[in-house]
C-alpha positions as CSV (number, residue, x, y, z in Angstrom):
1,M,-4.5,24.4,9.3
2,A,-4.7,20.7,9.0
3,L,-1.5,18.6,9.0
4,S,-1.0,16.4,5.9
5,A,1.1,13.2,5.7
6,S,3.7,15.0,3.6
7,D,4.2,17.4,6.5
8,V,5.1,14.6,8.8
9,M,7.0,12.2,6.5
10,S,8.4,12.5,3.0
11,D,7.2,10.2,0.2
12,L,10.7,8.8,0.1
13,E,10.7,8.0,3.8
14,Y,7.3,6.3,3.4
15,D,8.6,4.3,0.4
16,W,11.5,3.0,2.3
17,L,9.4,2.2,5.3
18,S,7.1,0.2,3.0
19,V,10.0,-1.7,1.6
20,L,11.2,-2.5,5.1
21,H,7.8,-3.6,6.2
22,N,7.3,-5.8,3.1
23,K,10.7,-7.5,3.6
24,A,9.9,-8.1,7.3
25,Q,6.7,-9.8,6.2
26,A,8.7,-11.9,3.7
27,I,10.9,-13.1,6.6
28,Q,7.8,-14.2,8.5
29,A,6.5,-16.0,5.4
30,Y,9.8,-17.8,4.9
31,E,9.7,-19.1,8.5
32,I,6.4,-20.7,7.7
33,Y,7.6,-22.1,4.4
34,I,10.6,-23.6,6.1
35,Q,8.4,-25.4,8.6
36,D,6.2,-26.7,5.7
37,A,9.3,-28.0,3.9
38,K,10.6,-29.7,7.0
39,A,7.1,-31.3,7.5
40,A,7.4,-32.5,3.9
41,Q,10.9,-33.8,4.6
42,S,12.3,-31.8,1.7
43,Q,15.8,-30.7,2.8
44,P,16.5,-29.0,-0.6
45,C,13.4,-26.8,-0.1
46,V,14.4,-26.1,3.5
47,E,17.8,-25.0,2.3
48,M,16.5,-22.8,-0.5
49,F,13.9,-21.1,1.7
50,E,16.7,-20.5,4.3
51,K,18.9,-19.0,1.6
52,L,16.1,-16.7,0.5
53,M,15.4,-15.7,4.1
54,E,19.1,-14.9,4.7
55,Q,19.1,-12.7,1.5
56,E,16.0,-10.9,2.8
57,A,17.7,-10.4,6.2
58,A,20.8,-8.9,4.6
59,Q,18.6,-6.6,2.4
60,I,16.7,-5.5,5.6
61,K,20.0,-4.4,7.2
62,E,21.0,-2.5,4.1
63,V,17.5,-0.9,3.8
64,R,17.5,0.1,7.4
65,S,20.9,1.8,7.0
66,H,19.7,3.6,3.9
67,L,16.4,4.6,5.5
68,M,18.3,6.2,8.5
69,S,20.2,8.4,6.1
70,V,17.1,9.3,4.2
71,M,15.4,10.3,7.5
72,Q,18.3,12.3,8.6
73,H,18.9,14.2,5.4
74,G,15.4,14.0,3.8
75,K,16.8,12.5,0.6
76,M,19.9,10.7,-0.8
């Protein structure tokens, strides 16, 4: 009998892992955007990108905590 993806991981787990992955990619993008804003000597843009990056980081922490609960219990 072949193993399917749903035998290994629930759709919900996969969804939250995808959210986490996308937010991590956003952090990487913001790091580049901040460097671009610094190169353009645009402090307001630097500050806005930093603010957005901090919000993503806070959401990553929240998502990680929620994901751990989902993985332990299979759902929320």
